[in-house]
C-alpha positions in Angstrom: 0.1 0.1 0.0 3.0 2.3 0.9 4.1 2.4 -2.8 0.4 3.1 -3.9 0.5 6.3 -1.7 3.9 7.3 -2.3 3.9 10.9 -3.5 0.6 11.7 -2.8 -0.7 14.4 -0.5 -0.9 13.4 3.2 -3.4 14.3 6.0 -3.2 14.6 9.8 -5.3 11.6 11.2 -6.4 11.2 14.6 -6.7 7.7 15.9 -9.2 7.9 18.9 -11.2 5.4 20.9 -14.0 7.4 22.5 -15.3 4.7 24.5 -11.9 4.5 26.2 -12.1 7.7 28.0 -11.7 6.2 31.2 -8.1 6.1 30.3 -7.9 10.0 30.7 -8.4 12.1 33.8 -10.1 14.7 31.5 -12.6 12.4 30.1 -11.1 12.4 26.5 -11.0 9.7 24.1 -8.1 7.2 24.3 -5.5 8.5 21.4 -3.3 6.0 20.0 0.3 7.3 19.4 3.7 5.9 19.1 5.5 4.2 16.6 3.1 1.4 15.6 0.4 3.8 15.0 2.7 6.3 13.3 4.1 3.6 11.0 0.5 2.5 10.2 -0.5 5.9 9.1 2.5 6.5 7.3 2.1 3.5 5.3 -1.6 4.7 4.5 0.0 7.9 3.2 -0.9 9.9 6.5 0.6 11.4 9.5 -0.3 11.2 13.0 -2.0 14.4 14.4 0.2 13.7 17.6 3.3 12.0 15.8 6.2 11.3 17.8 4.3 11.3 21.1 4.8 8.2 23.4 2.3 5.7 23.9 1.4 7.4 27.3 -0.1 10.4 25.4 -3.7 9.3 26.3 -3.0 9.7 29.9 -1.3 13.1 29.5 -3.6 14.9 26.8 -5.6 17.8 28.0 -8.4 19.3 26.4 -6.8 22.3 25.0 -4.5 20.0 23.1 -7.2 17.8 21.8 -9.2 20.7 20.5 -6.2 22.4 19.0 -5.1 19.2 17.0 -5.5 19.6 13.1 -7.6 16.7 12.4 -8.2 16.2 8.9 -9.6 12.6 9.3 -10.7 10.8 12.3 -9.8 7.1 12.5 -12.5 5.8 15.3 -12.2 2.8 17.1 -14.9 1.1 18.7 -14.3 -0.2 22.2 -17.6 -2.1 23.0 -20.3 -3.9 20.6 -22.5 -1.2 22.1 -20.6 1.6 20.4 -22.2 3.5 17.8 -19.5 4.7 15.1 -21.6 7.4 13.6 -23.0 8.6 17.0 -19.5 8.7 18.4 -18.0 10.5 15.6 -20.8 12.8 15.5 -20.3 13.7 19.1 -16.5 14.5 18.5 -17.2 16.5 15.6 -19.9 18.7 17.2 -17.7 19.3 20.5 -14.9 20.1 18.1 -16.0 21.8 15.1 -13.0 23.4 14.2 -11.3 20.2 13.2 -11.1 20.2 9.5 -12.5 16.5 9.6 -15.7 17.9 11.5 -16.8 20.3 8.7 -16.9 17.4 6.1 -17.7 14.4 8.6 -14.4 12.9 7.6 -13.9 9.7 9.5 -13.1 6.0 9.0 -13.6 2.9 11.4 -10.6 1.2 12.5 -11.7 -1.1 15.3 -9.0 -3.5 16.4 -7.2 -3.4 13.1 -4.5 -0.6 14.5 -3.5 -2.8 17.2 -0.2 -4.7 16.7 -1.2 -8.0 14.7 -2.1 -9.4 11.6 -5.1 -7.0 10.9 -2.9 -3.9 10.4 -3.1 -4.2 6.7 -6.8 -3.6 7.0 -6.3 -0.4 8.9 -3.8 0.7 6.5 -6.0 0.0 3.4 -9.1 1.6 5.2 -7.1 4.8 6.1 -5.1 5.1 2.8 -8.7 5.1 0.8 -10.1 7.7 3.2 -7.0 10.0 2.9 -6.9 9.5 -0.8 -10.5 8.8 -2.1 -9.5 9.9 -5.6 -6.4 7.8 -6.0 -6.7 4.8 -8.5 -7.4 2.0 -6.2 
């Protein structure tokens, strides 16, 4: 996939799990950062909004950082079977309307495919297609 997106413009992507807000004392969604997540996004022709942050970013994140993020695409993960993808994305977009992704309702589900494992290629493919919808797939 990386060869298909090479040279294409990148977008800033936030990988967030709203249902995991218990991981942050501010009640913010869990934010996936660190090498694995940055690598998945890079392979999809995107970059992590919080690139280079350590895996403890979720517990350190504050509301100002979250609101100020330049989120062009939301990669949203479902934590429980009861999570409603569209509802969760809509809640985030209404809470953070300044994100570029909010104005275009730009999100892609990633569920468990961004965790380390054999399904990472699914996350890369989904995110690449969302970041580059006009590419020749």
